C-alpha positions as a Python dict, from the first residue, in 0.01 Angstrom:
ca = {
    (1, 'M'): (0, 0, 0),
    (2, 'T'): (100, 311, -63),
    (3, 'K'): (116, 587, 194),
    (4, 'N'): (-214, 741, 54),
    (5, 'E'): (-381, 399, 100),
    (6, 'I'): (-288, 357, 427),
    (7, 'L'): (-406, 696, 516),
    (8, 'N'): (-726, 663, 372),
    (9, 'D'): (-770, 306, 542),
    (10, 'L'): (-693, 414, 871),
    (11, 'R'): (-914, 704, 836),
    (12, 'E'): (-1180, 500, 724),
    (13, 'K'): (-1140, 244, 1020),
    (14, 'I'): (-1164, 555, 1268),
    (15, 'L'): (-1483, 660, 1112),
    (16, 'T'): (-1657, 355, 1109),
    (17, 'E'): (-1528, 261, 1462),
    (18, 'V'): (-1314, -41, 1406),
    (19, 'Y'): (-1098, 202, 1626),
    (20, 'E'): (-1323, 337, 1893),
    (21, 'Q'): (-1321, 694, 2005),
    (22, 'G'): (-1061, 749, 2298),
    (23, 'E'): (-881, 413, 2148),
    (24, 'S'): (-496, 422, 2132),
    (25, 'L'): (-322, 407, 1799),
    (26, 'I'): (-9, 209, 1882),
    (27, 'E'): (251, 291, 1637),
    (28, 'R'): (435, -43, 1630),
    (29, 'E'): (128, -257, 1589),
    (30, 'L'): (44, -13, 1301),
    (31, 'C'): (384, -54, 1132),
    (32, 'E'): (361, -429, 1167),
    (33, 'F'): (14, -432, 1021),
    (34, 'Y'): (79, -200, 701),
    (35, 'E'): (430, -344, 666),
    (36, 'I'): (590, 12, 675),
    (37, 'S'): (847, 205, 879),
    (38, 'R'): (758, 438, 1180),
    (39, 'T'): (826, 737, 1009),
    (40, 'P'): (566, 726, 733),
    (41, 'I'): (328, 589, 1002),
    (42, 'R'): (382, 904, 1235),
    (43, 'E'): (327, 1109, 911),
    (44, 'I'): (-15, 947, 861),
    (45, 'L'): (-81, 999, 1207),
    (46, 'W'): (-5, 1340, 1233),
    (47, 'R'): (-231, 1395, 900),
    (48, 'L'): (-512, 1252, 1086),
    (49, 'V'): (-422, 1513, 1369),
    (50, 'L'): (-467, 1778, 1137),
    (51, 'E'): (-802, 1647, 1019),
    (52, 'G'): (-958, 1647, 1364),
    (53, 'I'): (-999, 1286, 1426),
    (54, 'V'): (-697, 1189, 1613),
    (55, 'E'): (-513, 1348, 1871),
    (56, 'Q'): (-132, 1325, 2019),
    (57, 'K'): (-105, 1335, 2403),
    (58, 'P'): (250, 1415, 2530),
    (59, 'S'): (445, 1108, 2629),
    (60, 'R'): (148, 867, 2578),
    (61, 'G'): (131, 888, 2189),
    (62, 'F'): (-174, 916, 1928),
    (63, 'F'): (-533, 830, 2011),
    (64, 'V'): (-862, 852, 1824),
    (65, 'R'): (-1025, 1175, 1923),
    (66, 'K'): (-1313, 1131, 2194),
    (67, 'L'): (-1537, 1402, 2127),
    (68, 'G'): (-1680, 1583, 2426),
    (69, 'W'): (-1973, 1809, 2437),
    (70, 'E'): (-1779, 2133, 2358),
    (71, 'Q'): (-1628, 1974, 2043),
    (72, 'I'): (-1976, 1854, 1919),
    (73, 'F'): (-2119, 2210, 1965),
    (74, 'D'): (-1818, 2356, 1778),
    (75, 'I'): (-1877, 2098, 1478),
    (76, 'F'): (-2245, 2179, 1451),
    (77, 'Q'): (-2215, 2552, 1508),
    (78, 'A'): (-1936, 2524, 1213),
    (79, 'R'): (-2168, 2317, 987),
    (80, 'E'): (-2443, 2543, 1039),
    (81, 'A'): (-2247, 2829, 887),
    (82, 'I'): (-2129, 2628, 574),
    (83, 'E'): (-2411, 2416, 507),
    (84, 'G'): (-2648, 2694, 578),
    (85, 'M'): (-2503, 2868, 258),
    (86, 'A'): (-2436, 2562, 75),
    (87, 'V'): (-2795, 2483, 49),
    (88, 'R'): (-2904, 2810, -38),
    (89, 'L'): (-2660, 2816, -335),
    (90, 'T'): (-2783, 2467, -422),
    (91, 'C'): (-3105, 2585, -449),
    (92, 'Q'): (-3040, 2903, -643),
    (93, 'R'): (-2805, 2718, -869),
    (94, 'G'): (-3095, 2461, -987),
    (95, 'D'): (-2853, 2189, -1117),
    (96, 'V'): (-3062, 1963, -1304),
    (97, 'Q'): (-2827, 1662, -1222),
    (98, 'I'): (-2815, 1742, -844),
    (99, 'F'): (-3190, 1775, -851),
    (100, 'E'): (-3245, 1438, -985),
    (101, 'R'): (-2983, 1282, -729),
    (102, 'L'): (-3188, 1456, -456),
    (103, 'K'): (-3529, 1325, -586),
    (104, 'A'): (-3370, 982, -590),
    (105, 'L'): (-3261, 1034, -236),
    (106, 'R'): (-3566, 1150, -133),
    (107, 'K'): (-3723, 798, -219),
    (108, 'R'): (-3427, 633, -25),
    (109, 'L'): (-3486, 842, 272),
    (110, 'F'): (-3888, 738, 266),
    (111, 'S'): (-3767, 384, 266),
    (112, 'L'): (-3607, 401, 615),
    (113, 'D'): (-3780, 249, 936),
    (114, 'D'): (-3699, 155, 1258),
    (115, 'T'): (-3559, -178, 1123),
    (116, 'N'): (-3299, -16, 913),
    (117, 'M'): (-3273, 345, 1051),
    (118, 'A'): (-2946, 273, 1300),
    (119, 'E'): (-2748, 172, 984),
    (120, 'E'): (-2894, 300, 661),
    (121, 'G'): (-3010, 651, 834),
    (122, 'P'): (-2638, 767, 871),
    (123, 'K'): (-2562, 661, 522),
    (124, 'A'): (-2830, 837, 340),
    (125, 'G'): (-2776, 1134, 570),
    (126, 'R'): (-2418, 1173, 492),
    (127, 'L'): (-2499, 1135, 111),
    (128, 'F'): (-2775, 1400, 151),
    (129, 'H'): (-2497, 1673, 281),
    (130, 'E'): (-2227, 1570, 50),
    (131, 'T'): (-2491, 1601, -249),
    (132, 'V'): (-2602, 1959, -120),
    (133, 'L'): (-2219, 2067, -75),
    (134, 'E'): (-2153, 1944, -422),
    (135, 'G'): (-2467, 2139, -575),
    (136, 'S'): (-2335, 2454, -438),
    (137, 'S'): (-2052, 2448, -678),
    (138, 'N'): (-1858, 2634, -451),
    (139, 'A'): (-1487, 2505, -414),
    (140, 'L'): (-1397, 2688, -114),
    (141, 'L'): (-1697, 2599, 90),
    (142, 'K'): (-1644, 2226, -19),
    (143, 'E'): (-1269, 2271, 81),
    (144, 'I'): (-1364, 2387, 431),
    (145, 'Y'): (-1640, 2152, 482),
    (146, 'Q'): (-1403, 1869, 415),
    (147, 'K'): (-1210, 1871, 757),
    (148, 'V'): (-1562, 1939, 929),
    (149, 'S'): (-1703, 1629, 749),
    (150, 'Y'): (-1454, 1394, 920),
    (151, 'M'): (-1539, 1501, 1259),
    (152, 'A'): (-1925, 1517, 1147),
    (153, 'K'): (-1910, 1157, 1067),
    (154, 'M'): (-1792, 1085, 1398),
    (155, 'T'): (-2085, 1258, 1541),
    (156, 'S'): (-2321, 1069, 1321),
    (157, 'N'): (-2165, 741, 1480),
    (158, 'I'): (-2281, 872, 1821),
    (159, 'A'): (-2647, 985, 1683),
    (160, 'R'): (-2725, 638, 1525),
    (161, 'H'): (-2735, 487, 1850),
    (162, 'S'): (-3054, 678, 1895),
    (163, 'V'): (-3338, 582, 1647),
    (164, 'S'): (-3529, 903, 1743),
    (165, 'I'): (-3245, 1125, 1646),
    (166, 'E'): (-3209, 954, 1302),
    (167, 'T'): (-3558, 937, 1236),
    (168, 'L'): (-3601, 1324, 1314),
    (169, 'S'): (-3303, 1389, 1089),
    (170, 'R'): (-3456, 1170, 797),
    (171, 'D'): (-3778, 1401, 807),
    (172, 'Y'): (-3547, 1714, 807),
    (173, 'H'): (-3379, 1598, 500),
    (174, 'V'): (-3694, 1526, 298),
    (175, 'S'): (-3827, 1861, 387),
    (176, 'I'): (-3511, 2059, 300),
    (177, 'I'): (-3513, 1856, -19),
    (178, 'D'): (-3861, 1946, -105),
    (179, 'S'): (-3786, 2318, -24),
    (180, 'I'): (-3477, 2301, -272),
    (181, 'L'): (-3680, 2137, -552),
    (182, 'S'): (-3952, 2401, -482),
    (183, 'G'): (-3677, 2694, -547),
    (184, 'D'): (-3711, 2836, -227),
    (185, 'P'): (-3350, 2920, -105),
    (186, 'D'): (-3476, 3130, 202),
    (187, 'K'): (-3682, 2806, 361),
    (188, 'S'): (-3378, 2573, 254),
    (189, 'E'): (-3158, 2754, 467),
    (190, 'F'): (-3376, 2792, 738),
    (191, 'L'): (-3454, 2424, 749),
    (192, 'M'): (-3066, 2340, 731),
    (193, 'R'): (-2982, 2543, 1004),
    (194, 'E'): (-3280, 2433, 1235),
    (195, 'H'): (-3190, 2035, 1140),
    (196, 'L'): (-2823, 2093, 1256),
    (197, 'R'): (-2910, 2259, 1572),
    (198, 'T'): (-3198, 2042, 1653),
    (199, 'T'): (-2938, 1738, 1615),
    (200, 'C'): (-2700, 1905, 1812),
    (201, 'R'): (-2918, 1924, 2086),
    (202, 'G'): (-3069, 1598, 2053),
    (203, 'I'): (-2702, 1421, 2074),
    (204, 'L'): (-2637, 1660, 2407),
    (205, 'D'): (-2971, 1601, 2547),
    (206, 'T'): (-2931, 1208, 2480),
    (207, 'F'): (-2543, 1108, 2548),
    (208, 'Y'): (-2428, 1427, 2738),
    (209, 'P'): (-2725, 1472, 2980),
    (210, 'Q'): (-2504, 1686, 3234),
    (211, 'V'): (-2469, 1960, 2998),
    (212, 'F'): (-2799, 2107, 3036),
    (213, 'V'): (-2892, 2133, 3407),
    (214, 'P'): (-3248, 2283, 3530),
    (215, 'R'): (-3269, 2658, 3593),
    (216, 'G'): (-3232, 2785, 3915),
    (217, 'S'): (-3355, 3064, 4120),
    (218, 'N'): (-3149, 3317, 3939),
    (219, 'G'): (-3291, 3210, 3612),
    (220, 'K'): (-2997, 3084, 3441),
    (221, 'S'): (-2899, 2744, 3361),
    (222, 'G'): (-2568, 2606, 3467),
    (223, 'K'): (-2455, 2557, 3120),
    (224, 'E'): (-2592, 2824, 2854),
    (225, 'I'): (-2485, 2639, 2563),
    (226, 'E'): (-2715, 2834, 2333),
    (227, 'N'): (-2544, 3152, 2404),
    (228, 'R'): (-2166, 2991, 2420),
}
């Protein structure tokens, strides 16, 4: 395997949870598995650090990044800015091929139910968001999104453990596609931003319940994430 092929393979293993969040990536074992020396494997690991899905801890080595609620919030906040504009551009540009792909994806989304939502929901969701970015025809937006997308896949691995979150995302995806196809950029952007905020809140409420605490006598919550 070439160094680039190893990079892609290791990235895919992280994004598909072969290596789970927080797991150590032992250089010696990776060298033996891929049959390469330590220098190129370290270069690959540092590339994954730059992509945001691996972290290096001094004197401890490399680990798959374990996302805390702060990172999840930052990821969705960045996505809202990028994808809000992307969906507006996709709607305004009206690329016929992109619209046909969105129509086909709409049918696929409608085929999802409780029996296949956990596995197929994230796949269809990623395809939806990637198609919207492609439809924007904005090279810089797509370049910026590329790094965010790797970390976004890590959040989708968390979300897929909740059928209710995936079902709500599916419903938003269908509504956004409908607004794009109807030629309404304002509604498309509004729904995309609302979708991302709702998904973020759903993940935090479900898997990080300590983030939000009841309002106290002073009328303020312990963690005001919306105003962070």
